[in-house]
N, C-alpha and C positions, 0 to 999 in steps of 0.2 A: 904563787899559784901555778905558772907554766912548769917549774921542776916538781911539785907535788904530782901533777897531771901526768907529766911524763914519768916520772917515779910509778904512776902507778899503772900506767898500763905496761913499762916492763916488767912488772911485774907479775902482770895478766896473762895467763895462758891466751896462746892462739892469736895473740896482739904483738905486732913489731912498730914500736917509734921509729920513724926515717930521719923528721927535721920537726927543726923548731924555728919559729920567727917570734921578733919582738916587735912589727906590727904589721900595717895592713900591704903594703906595697912590696918589702921581704916576702910575705905570705904567700903573694901572688905568684912570685919569684920560684919558689922552692917548691911549689903546687905542679907548677908546669915543668918542672925540672922531676922529680921525684916522682910524680901523678901516684900520691896518696888515695888509699880507701876513700878513708873520712881525713876533713879537717876539724881541729877543735878550733873555732872562732869564737875571739871575741870582740863587742862591739865600738867598748870606745879605747882608741888607741892612738901612739900621736900619729902624724901624719896622715897617710888613705886611713879610714875607721874601718870597721869591721862589715858595714853594711857593702861598702863600695866592693871592697874586696874581696867579698863574698861574688857577688855580681861579677866580677873579674873571672873569679876561680869556676864558676858553672858554665861559665860562655869558652874559658878555652881551655877546660879540663872539664869533659863531656863526664866523663867518666868516676868523678872523685867528688864524692856528697862531702856540701858544706854543714854541722853540728854548731849551732850559736850556742856560748856558755859564756854567760856573765851574768854582770849584778842587778840588770834591767829587766823588771819584768812587763814596763808598761807596754801602753797599744805605741808610743808612741815608736818605740825602741823594736818592738815583735814583729810588727804591722811590715814597717818598710825592712826587714832582716826576710823573714818569709816570700815578700815579693820579688828580692832580690836573689832568693834561689835555696836560701837553707832549706835544708829537710826535717829538720829539728829547731826546739829550743826550750834552753834546759838554763834554771837559776844557780849562780852558786853556790849556792847552802845544797844542791843536789848530793845527797848521800853517791859513798863512792861505788856499790852497786846499781846504782839507776844513772850515772854517766856509763859505766861499761853497756850496761844494757841499751841505753839510748845510741849509743856507739853501731852495735850491731843492728838494732832496727833499721837508722838509717841506712846501713848499709845493706841491709835487703831491702830498699824499697818502702820501710816502714815510715810512719809518722811518728816522730818522740818530742813531745811537750811535757812541760814538768806542771804539774797541777797548777800553780797560780797562772801561771798561762793557760794552759786551755780554760779554765775558770774565766780570766779575762776577755778571752777573746768572744765563750760563749755569753757572757752577761753584754757585751759591750755588740756583737755581730761585728766582728773587726773593726768597729770606729768609727773610720774613718769612708767605709762601704756604703754610700747611700743606697741604696737600694733594700723593699720590703723586705719584710721577715715574718713568720707566724711564729707566736709566744701565746699559749691558749687562746685562741682565736682573735688575738689584735695583733693591731701592726706595732713595732718597737719601732723607736727614730734608735741615731746612733749613741743617743745616751741614756738606750736602753729603759726609757718612758714611756707610757701606752700614751698610741694618737687618739685610740677609743677606734680606729678604722678597720676594714680588713684588709689584707693581703691582696694586693692586684695581680701575686701569681709570677712568671716568670715571666723577664721583660719581656719584647717585644724582640725579634729576630734570636733569641735562646735558643745553644743548639738543641738539637732533636735526641732524645737519647732511649732508649733502649727501657722495659720496664727492670732487668735483673740490672741492667748499666746505674739506672736511677736509685733501686733498691740500695746498689753498692755502694752511689754516694752518697745517700743517704745515714748509712752506718760507719762511713767515715766520718761524716761530719758529728758523729757520736762516739767519735773517740779510738772505736775500732779498728783493732789490729786484725792482718789478712784472716790470719788463722781463727781469730772469733767471730769475722763474717762469713766465712767458709760453715762453722760451725751453725751459726742462726741460720745461713740462705739452704742448706743442706746441700754442698757443693763442695767438691775439692779445693784444696790450696793453689791448684793451677788455673781453676775456673775464677776464680776471685782474680787474681794476676792477670787476667785475659780480659775482664771487666777494666779492671784498673785502667791498664793500658787503653783500651779503647776508650775508656775516660779522655786519657792525656790526646786522645788524636781527637776524638773531638771537642774536647775543649780546646785545643791548639797549646797547651802547656806541659813543663818538664816531667814532674813529678806527681805525686799525691798530694802535697802539700799545697802546689797549685790548683790541682784537680778542687780543692778542697777553697780555696781561698774565688776562682772561675764559680764554681759552682751558687759560692753566694752573689757572687757581683749580678747572676745571673736569673736571681732570684729563683732558684732551682733547688734550693737546699737551706737550711736553718742549721747553727750550730748549735744541737742541744746538749752534746757530751754526756749522755743517760741515753739507758735505752730503757725506760719507763715505758714509752708506746713502739710498737713497732712501724718502720717506714712505712710512711702514707696515711697512720692514723695522727692526726696532731690534733 
């Protein structure tokens, strides 16, 4: 699989394969030494696993993005990988063009998720995050079962977001990239990047993936991953 991925990117214009690793500790060492733009990371490997390796890489190499590419799409793997700092999560049945596109997306601070992963996150509201979420007017628990109670809204102490920042967060929760958000909000691409940067600052996180997770934890947003309704109309 690693050979196939390396050959894929060697043949792709605009990309350079600067290194390969067979397990987590080696991936960390090579990332520190080579400072790649993006690391394609498996989750289950001998020795140090991909989740721990991801955490070390994003801590020690702040300019390097990590894209998880693995067989497992269940939340028990997805959520820890995203919490560790991965900027995206693909399953290995992704098409070649999807993998190439995802690498480009995370390099530009965009979110890249396989459809099955995005659906799992939306349906389970990040699974292990014990905060209320609004879906069709009812509170849904971590298993996606309606409790029949209304959401209590943002948790006490939640960061105060400006209207444009909150709207940006809600579009992120629907899976839109910066260009799509700019079109919906009728602003420039640069303005959206500025809103995302301010969200990172206010939520004290590193990137847009962490913005989404933190926003859900604070009860500020629901991961719908569709735009049937405009932000603010649930």
